[in-house]
N, C-alpha and C positions, 0 to 999 in steps of 0.2 A: 503494498499501501505507500503511495506517495506521500509524502509530507504535507502537500496541498488537500488532500483528501483527511488525510488523518487529523488536520487543523479543524477542516469544515464540519466530520462528524463531533471532535470537542466541543467546537461550540454550537452545534446543534443539541446535543445533551446537555450543554448548561442552559439554551435557552429553555429547553424542555422540564429542566428541574428549576427557573424561573417560573416558569408558568405555573409549574407542580405548587412549590411554593405560594405565587400570589391569589392561585385558585382556595389554596385550605386558609389564607389570611383571610379571605375575602367570606367563605363559610363559619370560619371562628365569627369573624365580626357580625354578620347577620344574626348566626344563633345568637352574640351576647343581646343584640338589640332587642330580640324575638322576647329574650328570657328575662329580661332585665323587671317587665314589670311584673312578672310571678316573683320574681325574687324581692320587688319590694311588696309585694299582697304578702307574701310569705312573713317578711320580716314585722309588716303591719299588725297583722293578725295576732304578734304575740305582742305588742305595745297595749297601755294603757288608754282606754279609749281618749282619753281627751288630751292624745299625744299622738291622734292619726295627722291632723290638720295643723301639727306645729311649727311655726315659722321661726326662724328657713328650719326646712323640712330635714328630717335624719334619718337615715335608714335601718338605726337599733334606736329603742325608747332609754328613757332611764333604768326600766326595768323590764326583766322577761318573763311573759305572763304565759307558761305554758295552761296556765290553767282555763285559758280563752278555749281550749281544743275539748274541753271537760264540760266548760260551763252553756256551750252550743246546745248540748242536748237535754239540760235543764231548763234552759231560756224557754224550749217549748218543743213540741213533740218530732224533732228534729229525726230521730232515729225510725219512725214511723215515715215520714216525707223520703227517707235514703230506703226503705223496704217499698213504697208504695212505687219509688221509680225505679228499683231493681226489678219488679215484677212486672210490669209494665213495660219496662227495655225490654228486657229476656224473653215475655209472650210475643213483644211487637217484633221482635227480629225474629224471632223464628216463622211467625207468619206472613211476615215478608220473605223469608227464605224460601218459604214453602210454594209462595203463590209465584212469585218473580223467575225460579227456577223452571217449574213446570211451565207458564206462561213463555219463559222466554227460549224454552224447549221446542215449546209448538211454534213459534215464529221465525227460530232460527233453524229448527232442522226437519219440520214436518211440511209437507205442500197439501195446501187445501184452497180451497177457491175463497178469495177474497182476504188471503192473507196480509198482504200488502197493504190493500184499502185499510183494512183492520187496525194495524199494527201504527199508522199514519194519524187516525184519529186518535188512538192511544195515547202517539207521544204529545199530541197537540194538548193533552191534560197539562202537559209541563209548563206551558204558558202563562197558565192560570196563578196569579198569585195567593197565598193560602188564604189573606186579608178577606179576600173576594168569598171564598170558599165558609166561610166561618158560622154565617146565617143560616144558610140553607144547610149545612150538616147538623145545625143544633136543632133543627127543625125536624131533622130525620132521626136523630136521636131523641127528640121527644115523640115521634109516632114508633119508635121502637122502643119506649120506655126507659131507655139506656142513660137519660141525664145524671150525672153524679154517680159514675159504674166505672167499673173497669174496662167493660167493654167500648164503652164510648171514648177511651182513651187511647185505644189498641183500635179497634177497626178500620176507623175512616181514614188510616194512613197504612192499614193492611195492604193497598193495592195502588201499587208506584209505578208512573210509568218508567221513573229512572231505574228501579232495580230492573223491572222486564228489560229496558235496553240494554243495558250493561251485558245482563246475561245472557241476553240474543246475540250482542256484536261477541262475546267470547266462542256461544260453541259456535258460528258461524265461522271462528277460525279454526276448529277442529277441522282433521280431514274427513269429508263425508265416508271415504272408501269404510271405515269405520264401520258404520252404517250399514252399508252392503254387507262386510263380513257378518255382523252380528246377523242380519237378515237369514243370509245364505246356512248359518250354524243354527235358525228355528227360533231366536229371540224375537220379540216382538217391541212394540215402540218403548214400551214401560219399562222391561227389562234392558232396554239399550240406553235407556235413558240411565236406570239407576245403577247398571252393573260398569258402563261403560261410560257416558260423560261424561256425568256428574263428577265420579274420582277424577277426572282429568282437570275439573273447574272450581277443584281445591281454593286456589289462588281469587278467581274470582269471587268466588262465594264466600271467603274470610274479608276483601274489599267490602263488598255488600252488608258484609255483618257489621262491621266495625264503623261505616258509615251509616247503618242505620240502629246499633244501638246509639248513638252518638246523637242523631237527631231526635229518638223519643224522650233520651238522658236529658237531652238542653231543649226539650220543647214547653213553653210555658204560654204563649197565647192562648193553644185550645185547651190546655188543661183548667187557665184561669176563667174561661168561658163557661166550660161545661161542667167541674168541679163547683159542689154547692158545699160540703161540707168537710173543707181543709183538714181537718183534724184527723180525719179516717181516710181521703180518698185524694189527701193534697201530695204533689211530687214536692220532686226536690226546687226546681226553680221557684215554685209557690216561695218554698221553706224560707227559699235565702231574704224575698220579700217579704216576710215575716219580722223581720229585723229592724225595719222600717214602720215608725208608727208615728201615734199623734203624740207621744213623749218625747219624740228623739228616735234617732238611728243610732245603734250598739254597732259602729264600723267593726270597733275589733274582733265582733263577735263575726259578722258578717264575711270578714276577709276570710277568719279562721271557718266558716262553713264552707266559702267559697273554693278554700284547698282540697279541704275535705271530700269536697264534691269531685275535684280533678283526677281524683288517687283512681278511681277505678276505668276510667276511658284512657287516663295513663295507663295502667297496669296493661289494659288489652290490648294498646296499639304497642306496648314493647315486646308483648308475649306471640303478636301477630305480623312483629313487624319484615320478616323472611315473606312472608304469603301477601302481605300487603304490597312491597316494592315489587315483587315478580306479577302482582294481579294489574297493579298499575301500569306497569312496563307491557303489559301484553295484552289486556284486556281493549276492545275497540280495533286494535290494528288490524284483523282481518274479519274474512266477508268475503261473500260472493254473490 
């Protein structure tokens, strides 16, 4: 190798190292910017309530009150709010996964008359904001007698076009030769879906499960409208609002409750990180 070629190669390696370092520095800075509000919220949860908005602002208060995380559960039925949110989020996620995977399989793998037209109409519902639907949905819940029940918190959002679209796009990226091979072996559509197609879509299912769980977990507007007895059927976002009242706001407890509410979703994202990265990278890229 000539000296000129060697110098060019070394220069290219140095340039690549510089770009890699700059990329890592940029990622670290972006992560710091996004994580700083969470850090400030965590330390605010350890301050006395009178020091939350003290000027000049400080990261650490005059004393560290870990008892704020305990007082959250004595201030109101916060444990009930957490249990209700878990029940609603897990039940809603299960129903959405069942409906979206089966509907996505029907739209993406099966051939039937009017399939594409019906799917287009299905997608149009994505353009309708939730605020427009709350009144009709509340009237429907009244017809069913489901106001102030768990059913009203779960089923109105169990049939989402987003989940069906996500699963349809992923299913269409799987080779259709697998269906033909299964058909030759005597497998019907249901058996093909359960034993061949669905196991290959674990990453997409994980993405949909996380997004759906977080949507149910963080939902505030609809539970606020349909729930009457907050003490019995209130969810976590409603519970966070109870720390603000006519006698003032317990910002220290509200910050502590907000930190507690982030723990389940954080654990889920960390546990399913591998599947999330794979599912987001591949879902929606294939299809024919």
